[in-house]
C-alpha positions as CSV (number, residue, x, y, z in Angstrom):
1,X,0.0,0.0,0.0
2,X,1.4,3.4,-1.0
3,X,1.7,6.0,1.7
4,X,-0.1,9.3,1.0
5,X,-1.2,12.4,2.8
6,X,-4.6,12.4,4.3
7,X,-6.9,14.7,2.4
8,X,-7.7,16.9,5.4
9,X,-4.0,17.7,5.7
10,X,-3.2,18.4,2.0
11,X,-4.7,21.8,1.2
12,X,-4.6,23.4,-2.2
13,X,-4.3,27.1,-2.9
14,X,-7.8,28.5,-3.8
15,X,-8.4,31.5,-6.0
16,X,-9.4,34.5,-3.9
17,X,-10.6,37.9,-4.9
18,X,-11.2,41.2,-3.1
19,X,-14.5,41.5,-1.3
20,X,-17.0,43.4,-3.4
21,X,-18.6,45.0,-0.3
22,X,-15.5,46.5,1.2
23,X,-13.2,46.3,-1.9
24,X,-10.6,44.4,0.1
25,X,-10.3,46.9,3.0
26,X,-12.2,44.7,5.5
27,X,-14.2,47.8,6.7
28,X,-17.2,49.6,5.3
29,X,-18.3,53.1,6.0
30,X,-21.4,53.1,8.3
31,X,-23.6,55.7,9.6
32,X,-21.3,56.4,12.6
33,X,-18.0,55.7,10.9
34,X,-16.2,52.7,9.7
35,X,-17.4,49.3,10.8
36,X,-16.2,45.7,10.1
37,X,-17.3,44.1,6.9
38,X,-19.3,41.0,7.7
39,X,-19.6,39.9,4.0
40,X,-15.9,38.7,4.1
41,X,-15.5,37.9,7.8
42,X,-13.4,41.0,8.2
43,X,-10.6,39.7,5.9
44,X,-11.1,41.6,2.7
45,X,-11.0,38.2,0.7
46,X,-13.8,36.0,-0.7
47,X,-13.9,32.9,-2.8
48,X,-13.4,34.0,-6.4
49,X,-15.7,31.3,-7.8
50,X,-18.7,31.8,-5.5
51,X,-18.2,35.2,-4.0
52,X,-18.9,33.9,-0.6
53,X,-16.8,34.4,2.6
54,X,-14.5,31.6,3.5
55,X,-14.9,29.9,6.9
56,X,-12.3,31.2,9.3
57,X,-10.3,27.9,9.4
58,X,-10.1,27.8,5.6
59,X,-9.3,31.5,5.5
60,X,-6.3,31.2,7.8
61,X,-5.0,28.2,5.8
62,X,-5.3,30.1,2.5
63,X,-3.7,33.2,3.8
64,X,-0.9,31.1,5.3
65,X,-0.2,29.4,1.9
66,X,-0.2,32.8,0.2
67,X,2.2,34.2,2.7
68,X,4.6,31.2,2.4
69,X,4.6,31.6,-1.4
70,X,5.3,35.3,-1.1
71,X,8.1,34.8,1.3
72,X,9.7,32.2,-1.0
73,X,9.5,34.7,-3.9
74,X,11.0,37.5,-1.8
75,X,13.9,35.2,-0.8
76,X,14.6,34.3,-4.5
77,X,14.5,38.0,-5.4
78,X,16.9,38.9,-2.6
79,X,19.5,36.4,-3.6
80,X,22.3,38.2,-5.5
81,X,22.9,36.7,-8.9
82,X,26.7,36.4,-9.2
83,X,28.2,36.6,-12.7
84,X,31.7,36.3,-14.0
85,X,34.7,35.4,-11.9
86,X,32.9,35.9,-8.6
87,X,30.4,33.1,-9.4
88,X,33.3,30.6,-9.7
89,X,34.5,31.5,-6.2
90,X,31.1,31.4,-4.5
91,X,29.7,28.1,-6.0
92,X,31.2,24.7,-5.5
93,X,32.2,23.2,-8.9
94,X,33.4,19.9,-7.3
95,X,36.5,19.8,-9.6
96,X,39.1,19.9,-6.8
97,X,40.5,17.1,-4.6
98,X,37.8,15.2,-2.8
99,X,35.1,17.1,-4.5
100,X,36.1,20.5,-3.2
101,X,35.9,23.8,-5.1
102,X,38.7,24.3,-7.6
103,X,39.3,27.9,-8.6
104,X,42.4,27.6,-10.7
105,X,44.6,29.8,-8.5
């Protein structure tokens, strides 16, 4: 029998859109000032397919998945891309003795 993740633990990224009531701000202007938007559970996000607010458990999961993806993208953009002779010194080419870095010096 092949091992696999249980379906309740494998969450997929859903498509979300800005709430049409509050336009993604999580508050709407009321008679006595801003008030929380209940159409999106005060998150500013709704399901793009149905336009309904997500349950809080699902909302936390979806926002966490989006945050993790954004952090990975930021890390990739912050990595300096070395070019030329500097790249040879920073990366291991495994051409030296015992698989060490050989720079030719």
